N, C-alpha and C positions, 0 to 999 in steps of 0.2 A: 369709480372704482378705480384702486390696478389692478397691476398683472399676478400681483396674491390673490387676487380669486378665484381668475380665470379655470380654472377647474373643476371649477363646479358651475361654470358658465356655459355661456353658447358656443363659447368659444371651442371649450371640449365638442361640444355636442357637431359641432359643424365642421371639425375634421375625421369623428370619424366618420361621420356619412359620407362626409369624399372619398377616403379610403378607400371606402364603400364600395361602393362605385366607380371603383379603378380609374381618379382623373389626378391633375396636376393641379396647384396656385392654379398655375395658368391657361390649365386649359378650361377650370369652371370657371375663371377669372373671366372668359374672355365670352364661356354660356354664358354668360349670370347681366352682359353687359356693364360693367365695375373695371377697375382697375383690380388691375393684384395688387395693389400695398392697401389696398380697401379689405381685398380680401385677409392680407396675412392680420391688418391691425383686428381682424374679427377673432379674427384664430386664435392672436396673442392674446388676449383679453381684453388687449390697449383699449377698443369698442365695445365698452359689456352690456348694453342697451342698442342695436343699430335699427335704423329708422328704419321704418312700415314696408317704405318699398323693395328696400336692399334685401331684407329679410323677405319680402315675396319672391323677388327675381332669383336667390340661391333655389331660392324652395323649388319654383319652379323645372331651373335650371339643373337640380337633381333627382326632379319628379318624383316629389314628395304630392304622397295622396293620402290621404284620412288621419287615421293615429295620429301617422308620423309628422303629415305636417302640423295634424296641432298639434302635435306636443312640440315640437320644433320655434312654431309659434312663439309656446307659452312658455318657451328658457329663453327667447327672444329678447320676451318682455317683462323678460327677470322673474318668469311666476314656478315655483317648485312642480316638478316633475312627478309624481309618484314611485312612477318607477321607471327605468331604463326602455327608452323610446323603441319602439318593433320598429323593423325594418322590415321586414323580406320583402327580396326580390327575384324575377323569373327570369335576371341573368345573371352570371356568375362574373363575380373578379374578374380582372383581366390577369390573364396565366402570365408566372414570373421567366420572360425571357429566361434570366441569369440559373434558371433550379437547378439542380448539384449533386447528385447523387441518391444516398437512398431508394436505388434500387431493389433492394430486398422487400420493402416495407411497401415501394409502387407495386411492384408487382405483382402483390397482393392481395392487395384494395384490385387491381384493372384486372386476376382472376374471378373474384366474386364480385367485378360486376358483370362479367362474362355469363356467372352462373348462379346471380339473379336471379328465379321462377318463379314459384308461387308461395314464397315467404319472404318477409322483409329481409332487404340483410341488411343489420349495423352491426357500424365496425366502429370503435371508445377510441381516436388519439389519443395520445397524451403526454406528457412531458411537461417541461419547466420552457419558463415564465423565455422564450426566446430562438426558444430549437424547432420550428419551422411547421411547425401543429395545421396551422390557415395553411400554407403556403404546401406540405403536400398536399392536404384536401382538396386544393383548387385547379391545381396540376388535371388532378385525379381525375377531377370532374368532368376535363376540360377533354383528360383521353378519351376519356367512356359517353362521352354525352347520347354521341348517337347511339347510343345503347340504344337508351329511356326517354321516345319516342314520343314520353307525355311529358314530357319538360324537366328545368331543374329551378329549383328552387335557393335560395341562398337567403338563411337567417342568422343576422347575431346575436347572439345572445346576452348581448358585453355582460359577460363574469367581469372582468375586469380590463373597464375603459374610462379612463378616466373621467371622472365627473360627472356618472354614469349609477346608475343602478341596474344591481343583472334584473334584465326586462320577464316582468310579470310570468308567468302559463301561462297566464289568462291574456294576457295584452299580447304576447309570444300568436297563438288562440287566431284572434284574430284579424288578425296580420294576413295569419297563413290562409287562412278561409277566405279574404279579401281579393290577396295573390293571386289566390285558387278560384277567383271566381264570382267569389257570393256577394251580391248585393252587398253594398251598406246595412242596409236594411231588417236582415233575416240571417243578421248575427247573432245568436240565443243572446244569455247572458249565463257564464257564470262558463267552469273550469271545464264540467264534467257534459256539459249540450253542445261542448264546443269542440271538444273531445275527442263528441262520435262523430256533430256532422263532418268536423275533417278524416276521419275515417275512414267515411263512408262517402267523401268526397273522391277517395282517395284508391277504395277497391276497385279491384280487375288494371289498375295504371301498374305503366312502369315511369316512377319519376323516380330521382335523383333527390336525395333534400342532404344540403350537407349546415347541422347546426354549430355555430361556430364559439365560441370561448362558452363555452357551456358553464356555471357556479357550482355545478353538483347533476345528481342525477335526480331530483328532482323537477329538478328545475327541467330536461328534458322530456321525462314519462310522458305525459300529459299528451307529445308533439309528435310522438310516431306512431305511426300511420300501424293499420291493424288484417290487412289479407292485400294480397297482391304482390306482382315485380318489382315493387322498391327496393334502391339502395339507399342505403343516411346516412352517412357519416361528420361525427359528430366529433369535432374538437373542444380539448378540454384542459384545465392545468393541472386539476388533482383527476388521480384515479379513477371512474366511475365504475367502483365494483358493484353498487348493485342494481348495471344494466343488466340482469340476470343473463339477457339473450346478444345482448352486443361480443365481440369478440374483440381484443385489442391490441393493441397496436402503439405501444412507449417508444417514443424515437428518445434517440436520446443521440450525446454530441456528436458532429459530422468527425467519419476516421480521418487522420491524419491527410491522404492525399487529395480525395473530396474535399479537405476544408482548405486547402492550398489552393483546387482547381478556386471554388467560390470566390477565396479572397482577390486571383486571376481574372475575374473575371469580368468582375463586379470593378477593379481599381480601373480597366479599361487603358492599359499604358502596353503599346503593343513590345517592347526590346521589356519586357518585364515574363518569367517563366518561375513555374509551379517550384522549375524548385531551386532558386531564388536564397541563400542564408537568410532575411531580411523576411520574407515570407515566410517563412521553419518560425523565425521567432515572435511574429504577430500572430499566429495562428494558436501561435503557446499561445500564449498572454493572452489572448483573446478566449482562452484555452475551450476552441473550437463549435466555438458555439458563433449558430450563424446569424444574431442577429445585431452580437461585438465584429465580427467579422467584416459582416456587412454596411456597417459603419465605419471602424476604419479605414476600410477598401474606396468607399465612397470620401473621407476624407479627403488622399492623397488623387481622388479624379475629380477631386474641385480647385487640388490645390497642388499645382504644376512644378509649382518647384522642392517639394516639399518630396523627399528621397523615404523608400523602403528602406533603406534601415538607419537615416534619422531616427525617424518616426518609432523602428521597433523600440531602438536608443530609451524614446524620452516614455511609450509606457515600460520596459526594463524600469527604467528610474524617479519614476512616478509612485511614491506616496499613496496615490489613489488614483490604480491608472483608468475607475469606470469614468471619473468624471473626466477623459481626454475619450470617453464614449459616448459621443453625443454626437446628432446630427438635426436641424431646423431645431425643433419643437419634441423631440427620442434621445430617448436614454434606454443608455442597458440598464441605470439603476434606477429609474422611473418606472420602465416593468420590472423593476422586481417584486419594488417599495406594495406593487397592485398587489401579489401575493401575501405581499407581510402585510396588508392591513388586512388580508380576509383570516387573520390566526383571531384567532384571542387571547384573551392579554397572557396567561400562559403560554401560554407556544410559544409568543413573539419575546420573552420572555427566554424562554430554553431558546432561540433560534439565536438570539446573538447570546448566551452560553456558551455553547457549542461550537461559537468562533473564536473562541476563547484558551479552547482547547491547542496544544500545541503540538498535536500527533493527526493526522488522519483521517482519523476516526472514531469514533463514538459506539459504544452496545447501552445499554439499561444501568451498565453501575456506573459507567463513565460519566453518565450523560445526567448520574441523582448529586455523584459527586459537583458537577460543576454547578447542579444548578437547587439543591440544595433540600434536595427531594428525595424520595424513595426507590426503586429500580423499580418495583410498579407504576408509578407513578413518572418519571421517565418514560420506559418504558411505551404511553400513551401516545401521551406526548410525541414521540417517535415515529409511530405510528401516525400521530398526526401529520408531521410534515411530510414524510415518508407519500401521504395521501395526494399532501398539494405538491408534490415533482422539491422540493426545496433541501431532497434528500435522496440522496440513491443506498440502496439495497446490498453492500459486494458478498457478503455473503448472508443468509438469519440472523437477523438482531441484531448486525451491523449497520451502521451507517457512515456516510459520508455528505460531504458539501461541495457541492462542482467552486470551483477557487476562485467564481466571482461572485458567485452567490455567498462565499466565505469571508470575500473579503467588502459586503454586499453587508456581513450582519454581524460584519467588526463595528465598523465604520457605523453605523446603528447603537453594538455598541455604546463606541464613545461617547456618541451623541445624547444618549436617554440614561447612562448607568455611569451613576458618582466613581470614580475608580478605583473605592474605597469597596465596595462592592465588588470590582470586578477582581479586582490584588484577594480578593476572600474565594470568591470560586477556583480559581484557581491556584491559590492553593487550598481548600477540598478539594483540586481532583490530584497534590500533589502529595497530598497526607491518604488515603486512597492508593497512589499507587509504591506507596514506598513502604506502606503495612499492608499492603499482601503481597509487596516482593521481597520481603525479609523472610517472607512465613515462606514463601513457593522456593528462596533460596536454602533454607531450615533442611523443610524437604528431600533434595536434590544437593548441594553442600557433600563437596568432599574431604571436606574437615571440616567439628564442629566450631562455628566463632567467638570467638573471646571476644572479653573484651566486659562493659558496664548491655545490663539489658536496656533493650530503647527503651526510651519513656513513653506509652500505647498512645500521647496525642488524643487529638476531640478526632475519630472516627468518627463521620457524619456518616456513611455509605455501609451496609449490611452486604459484602463484595463477594465474592467468591470465599468461599476455601478450602484449597484446596489438600483432602484425607492424603495424600500420598506425590509421592514422585510423579507419576505417569501424569493427573493432575497437576499440578506444577508444574507441568514440562507444556504442555495444556495452557493453560494460563496468559504464560511469558511466553511461549512464541506466538500466542496468537496477540497479546498487547507487545510486541516488542518494538514498533514501529511507534508506536505509542509511549514507549517510556520511554525510548531512548531520543525522542523526540523532547518530550519530562524533560529529561538529565540533560540535553544540551541548551533545555529555555533557561533551565539549574546555574548551571556556568555562565550562564552568560547576564543574570540578570542579579549575577555575587550572590547566590543567594548558598555557599559552603556548606555550611548543614547538609541541607539538601544532594547537593553533589555529593559530600564526605558517606549519606546513608542509603537516596540509587544508585552510588556504585556502586556498592557492597552489597545490597539485593541483585542485583545483577551479574555478578562477580561468572556463574557459572553457566548464565545466558551467552555474556561478552568471550566462554574462551569458546564453549563448543560448537555454535552458532556465529561469531562473527569473524570477521577481517584481523586477524590478530596486527597489527598493522593498527586498525583504529582502537581493536581494547586496549593494546598498550598507552596512548595519546589517551584512551580515558580515560585510567587512575593515575596515572600522571597529572593531570584534572585534580583528584580526589586527593593525591600528593599533599599539591599543592594549595587543598581548600583547606586540610586537617592544620597546614601550614602555618594559615593565616589564624585556624582560630583559635592554633593552641594545643589544638587535638591530637593528644603522643597515641594514645590507640587507634580512631582511624588515622594517624599517620602508619605506623606498626601494620595497621590492615593494609593499609592500601599498599602500601611497599611490600606486602607477603605478596602478592596477589597479581600486581605489574612486573614481579621477578614471577612467582607462575608464568604469566607470558611471556618472557624475557628464555624460558628455558626452553617451552616451547617453539619460537622462534627461531631458535636456534642459536642464542646472544649466548652463549653464558658466564664472558666471564661479567655483561649487565644485573644477571642472573644471584649472579652471587656477592651482587655488591648489597643489590634490591637485597637477598633474605638476609645476606648481616643486618644493614639495618636493623631491618623490620628484627631477625631475633636481638640487639642491641636494645632496643627499647620496649622491649616484650622483656627486659631479662631488668633494666630497669626499676618498671612498672611492679614488679615479680610475679609476674603470669605468666604460671607456670605451660597451659595447657596452646600462650601462644609463644613461647620457646619451643611445643616440642612439634611446634607445626611446623615453624621456619628450623627448625632441625629437619624435619622429615623432606623440607621442598629441598635442603639444599645438600642433606645424603640423595638425594633422584639424580642435583644439578651436579654432584660428585663423577656423579658413577655414571653419567651422560661422556664428561672430561677427561673420564679415562682415571680417576684417584679414587678407587677402589681401597685402600684401607681409608684414607678422608669419609669415604661415602658409609663404610661399616660402620666408624664412630658416629656418625649425624644420625644415619638409623639407630644403632644401636641406647644412645640416649636419648633416643623420643621416646623406642619400645617403654623405655623404665617409666617415662614424664607418663605415657598412654594410659599405666595399669598404674600406678599410686594416682590416677584422676578418673581409672574406673572405665575410661574413654574405648570402647570397643572397636570404635567405629579408628578411629586411633590409632590404637592396634593392630587390625588388618591392615588398614597401609605402611605401617610399617613395620613387617613381617611378609606384606610383597614385596616393596624394597627390599629388603635383606635377601630376601630368597633369587634375587632378580642380581642383583652383585654375587652372589652366592653360583650361580651359574655361567655365566658371565670370567671368576674365577679360578673355574671346575670341579667346585666339591656341588658333585649335580646330585646325589643323596642327602646331604643338608640342607640346599635349594626348593629340590619338590619337598622334605616336608613341613618351611617353614608355608611354602606356598600352596598347600593341601593346611595346615592351618587358618591361616588366610580367605581361602579357597569357603573352611568353614563358620566365619565370626559370617563374610558378609551372606554364605545366606543364611543368617541366623537375624540378621537384623533383616532380611528383604533386599539388597543394595542389590538392584542387579548392574551395574554398572563395573562395583565391586568383582561380582564374582565370574562376567567379561573377563578384564583385565585376568584376575585369575588363572583364567583358563587358557586364556593366551600363554603368558608365561609358562603352564605346566607343561603347554602345550611345543613349546622351543624347549624345556628338560627335555619330554620327549623322545621327542625331533636327536636330543643327539644320544640317547643314550641306543639311537638306533628303532624305538619302539614307534614305526613309524605309521600304523595305522591310527595308535592310541593319541600318535600328533594332529592327526587326519583327525579325529570324532575329538579333542578339546578345544582347536582353530575352528571346523565349521562350529563349533554351540556357541565360541565367543564373537567371530560373526556375527551371526544368529539374532546374538543377543547387542550389539551393538547397531546391528539394523533396526531394531525392533526400536531402540531407545532413542536411534536421529546420532550417536557418534565417530562422526565421517573421521578422525586421526584413529579410530576404536578398528571402524573396517579396512581400513587401509593399511592397520598394521594386522591385522588374521590372514583380510589376502595375499600379507606377502611371505608372509611365513607357511602358506599355504602352499604356493606358489614354489616358496623352499622346500618343498616337500616333496612339490611333486614333480623336481626339475632331478630330485635325486629315486623314485623311484621309473624314473623315465617315463612321464605323461606331460610329454615337451607340451603338449597344446594347450591343455589342461594346467601346467602349467604359464608358457605366454600372453595366458588369458588373466589369471589370476595377477599376477605382475604387474600389465598394462593397466590395471583397473586403481590397483595398486595405486602405482606410480600418479596417475592420475588424478585421485586424493591429494596427496601428499602437492603433487600444485597446485592443485583452486584453494588448500588452506595457507600454500606458505609455508611449510612442513620441511626445513631444507633438507632435514636431518634423516624424514623417513625419502626423500627424493633420492640424498644415493645409496640407501642402502637399498632400494631397490633398484638405481641403476644395479648395483654392482652381483643382485643377484640376476637382475639379468644379463651382466656381462657370462655370469657363470652357468647359464642353461644356454646361452649363444654358443659357448666353448662346449659343452655338450652336447650341438646341435653341431657341431665342425666350420661355425660364422665365426671363426676370428677377429677378423677386421669389423663387426660389428660386436661383439665382444671387448677386446681391448676399449672399442669408441665410450662403447659406457663404462668402463674404472676410469680412462680418463677424464669423463662427464662426474664420477661419483667422488675423482682424487680434490677434483678443482673442488663440487661444494664442502666433502669434508675440510678441508683445509679452512674457508671462507667461515665455520660455522664454528672451528677449532677444537675437532671432535676426531682423539688421535684414534681409538678405536677404528673408525672406520674409514680416517687415514690408511693404516693399515693393510685394512681391509683391503683397502681399492692396488691399493699397490701388491700387496700376495695375488690378485684379479689379474693383472699385470705380470709378473710373473710369472704366472704359470701359462698366461694366452702364446707367452715370447719360446715358454720349456713345447706348447701343443707344437710352437714355429719351426724350432730345432735350433733356437736362438742361444744358445746356454749358458753364456755367458754374462750374457742380458736377462736369461730367466734368472741363474744368480744376484744378483746385483738388486733387481729389483725384489728378490726375499733375502734374501737380507738387512735391508730397507726396511722393512713388515712385519721380523725379526726383531729387531732394534725393538720397534715404536709395540709392535706384544709383549715384551719381557718387560720394558719400563712399566706399564702398567698396568705388571701380572696375571694375562688378560690368555685363558686357555688355548688357546686358537694358539698361545707361539708356540708348542707341542709341534699341531700339526704342520708347519710353515718348516720345523725345523726334519722334519724329518720330510719334506717332498726338496731342501736340501740337502741331506743326504743320497734322494733317489737319485741326485743331478753327477751327486759325485763328489761336489762341492765338499770342503770343511767348514763345520757346525761353529761357530763362534764358541765362547764358554758360555754360557748364562751365568 
């Protein structure tokens, strides 16, 4: 009989019995009077039916009696055993000297032992394969054994033992009764009779009972004592939710520090420390799972020529890390296989499909898309996998796979599922994400997206249907990691149409919630994908979106190039909406660049097209843009009217972000007219909405102008707080234009409080940023601030020179601030250059 049959023969059974006895191969061979090689041949299945004398010696050395011995001898003769062999023992397995961590769980269980009185105290320890459930139970048992004078019993239930069926409760009870001293002839027949006798024997006693590796609650319930002060520790890969009286103790992987300590202890190298970079990499690649950490550490212990850095590099480079996590006849993959085999066919298929998700977690809808089922069916499947500790629940209804389990599941998918099936599963997931993201984007986009309507596709999952912007944002932010991972997958796989569509569907998410440099890179990938497809609408749309990101990041020349290219394509295609959108964004960039006449022309053209198309959102945006430019050029009444019109339309549309932008801009106008209470009220309204919808840039803008008004009203502490918060947000999101503005206003605050050194430092930082982003308005504002600092310090010539530079720029761009700077120059007694 070949070694391939070993898992169902005596070899696996012998190995399990030896480990339960806490013996090494060498120790058992010596006790049985056999050679180590003979013992290994039996365990490995090389000798499938050992000689009768060998079997007798092994059974004697292991102390096997009764049904356990009968089962072992039957297996050695090649006879099938109906259920797993029950082998309760009055001695605990050997404690693990290298036991590390688990302090919280350890204290909980030790305290439970101290409190065990007149009632049974049951603790169900669950966790994934290899997480250390049995090690914890045994370690606790050794710590508290002296508190249970009537003894300790350890009973393996073989829920996941290779080559063995789970122990039948009736057989388990027979073994427990024999271990408790009941003569074999007095063990009754049947589960109920045996349970009654077992509970009678334990009544009034203080015993510690470990029921190890339970397959489920039904296997455990008949074995529980009825009354008395006993402590029962149950371990299982399954969450034993049907054990009503049990206190759950769920084990996760080890924290980083404990994982590193465990690795160092097991590796047995004196020169190795827990802060070694190689140790950190190995435990990361082991997923902080004790079983995997132990295997790799023992490899290094026995291969002295290997280095920690070398093994870490091998694990990192491995196509299948699990193939390297093997010692003797143990492997992490085999441990996972035993959990997988407990699933039914539908659950196994879902397990494999989940590993194909490029993202880190799944809910019922993404699982249904992958598996081609309904969300309700998928939800039941996810809960079943969670019950088996093959998934963790990161938040209600959202599930994750441990890295090694995911790798194992992916290997099973490659082994068991045809490539076409795997490809179809991922396509269905991408369909679901693409469809729902497009729907969400339509609800939150700042502009109506032009172009032909997307083909409906074969959407097989009835996913969430966001009814408004709030629900759209909630879905996008919840699925953000999965959406971006799927986009990366599409880019890597060369799925150009997917790249174009998914990136467009994520445009607002990328703008609002992602680093702008990352967003620019993703839009550039979409441009390239559209060009490969000769998709002109897709290219124009992606150029428009990347132009917005370049504008936000302060690269105005790049923004103009991208938006002008987008405008040119839309003109070629005869798409009016696309042209209006590009003109509106160009007007915005021209305003920031200080080209106010160009900004007005672009925005008025956009407004005209939007009105012709009946696009209300576009009209509100263009009016907001025009109001902002007119405010900068000093036409405050016209600015206020345009902004109030835009606010009215945003209100009609229920557009919260639009309303916040309009309140912010009106607050700036009212500040300029000297109506500070109205300005503060408007900015606070804007800030509240920005916070409500999670718009960081908007929050920073509102805080900035609140700081400006608080400075003007002499509320310096409040002003300092608002400006500090604004500057922090601008820095976090990489908004250089905003940083420069916040620094200038902070400089004004320091000057108002008499700290000229700090004021000048702020204005110089702002000047450098202004020149880096090519913003003439902010450059002139910085120069004016430096001039006013010099004036306050009594350096009139330097003040005059700086103010003249500021005046020249303000006049060149047509800014209303030129009048204020001219007045400052005149106050110095300096001639004011003619306009």
